[in-house]
Every structure is written in C-alpha cells, then in structure tokens.
N, C-alpha and C positions, 0 to 999 in steps of 0.2 A: 565449383568442382562438380562435375556430373557423376552420377552413380554408374557403376559398371555392374552388369549382371553376373560377371565372373571375374575372379582375380586368380591369376596363375602365379603362385608363389614359388619362384624358381630359385633354388639354392645357388648362391654364388660364393660359398665358402671355398677354401683352398682345394679340398678334394674334388669338389664338383667342377671347379674352374679348370683343374688339371685334366678333367675328362670332357672338356669343351662346352661347359655351361654357357659361356659367352656366345659361342657360335650357335648353340641351340636357341638362345634368346633372340639372336638376330633372325634366324630362320622362322621362329615362332611369330615374331613381329611382322616379318614380310608376308607370311602366310595368312595372318589375320587380316592384313590390308588387302591381300588378293581376294579374300572372301568377304570383304566389307564388314569385318567384325571389330575393327579397331576402336569403334565408339561403344562397343558392348563388353569387350574383354580387354583386360590390361595385364601386362606381364610385370610382376613386381620382383625385383631381385632381393633376395634375403641373405642373411648370414647363414652360418652353418646350421643344418638341421640335425646333425649328429648321426647321420647314416652315410658316412663317407664311402664305405665299401659298396654302397648301393648307388652311388652317384653317377651322373647327375640325377637329382631328385626334384620333383615338383609336386606341390600340393594345390589342387584345384579347389578354390573356395567359392561359394559357401558349401559345396558338397562334401568336402573333406576327402576327396579322392587323392591317393598318394601314388604317384608314378615314380618308377625307379629305373636306373640304368638307361636313361633316355639317350637316344642318338638322333642325329639329323633325319635319318630315314623314318623315324617314328612320327615326326611333326605333322606331315600331311594327313596321316590316318587319325591322329588325335584331333586335329581341327575338323576334319570332315565327319568323323564318326561321333566324337564326344561333344565338341563345342557347337557343331551345327545340328546334329541329330539327337543329342542327349544320351548317347550310348557309350559309356566308358569302355576304353580299349583294354580288354582283359590281359592281353599279352604283355603289357607294360605296367599293369595295375597291381598293386599289392593292397588287398583290402585291410585297412586299418580303421578301427572304429572311430570315425570322425576325427582321426589324427590326434587322438588323446594319448600320445605315446611318450610323453615326457619322462625321461629317465629309463626307458625300456628299449631293448633291442627290437629290430623288426620281427624276429621270431617270437619273442614273448608278447609283443604288442598284438599279435594275431592269435595268440593262444597256442602257438607252435612250439 
C-alpha cells in the first residue's frame, strides 16, 4: 500500500448522502485524475461525522481542515487552490482545531 500525502475523509452518512455526497465523491475523484493527483490524494468515504446539518462534510487529513456544505461547484476550486497550491478555500472551510470536536457542535467547537 502506497502512502498518500492527503486523505479526503468524505462523510457518507445518511444526511450527507441525501445532499449528494456520492456525486461529490465521483467529481472529486475525476478532478484528482484530471490533475494527476490520484497517486497523492485519496478519497475515503466515512460514516457519519455528526454534522448532518452542515453536510456534505469532508475533513482533509493530515491538516484537519473541515469543509462543510460542499457542492459539485466547489470541487474544482478545492483541488486547484487547496490540494495543488496548499491554500485552504475559506468560503467552504470551517476552522476547527485539528477536528478535535468529538461530542461538540460546530459552533462550540470553534468557540462560537
């Protein structure tokens, strides 16, 4: 098994799936191939992350960047800006301290 530099932990719990998480996964994988990143970055479907109202959600590891309310239209910018250039996309990013939010709502996880 080869190591990846980035794991995209995409929620595929019921709430996220109802908001097209499977389609986002497909578009993410196609866009990674288009940019020749499929050997560096992998999409990992996960169970529910507990943020159903914010879904679909994705955690980028090892950075711990938490993206919320993802849509197909966001994928190209995420790949080009964050995954290629290393600049997280603030419009979809909710800063959560290294995603250590177990048992807390998104508002309290960020001190809000």
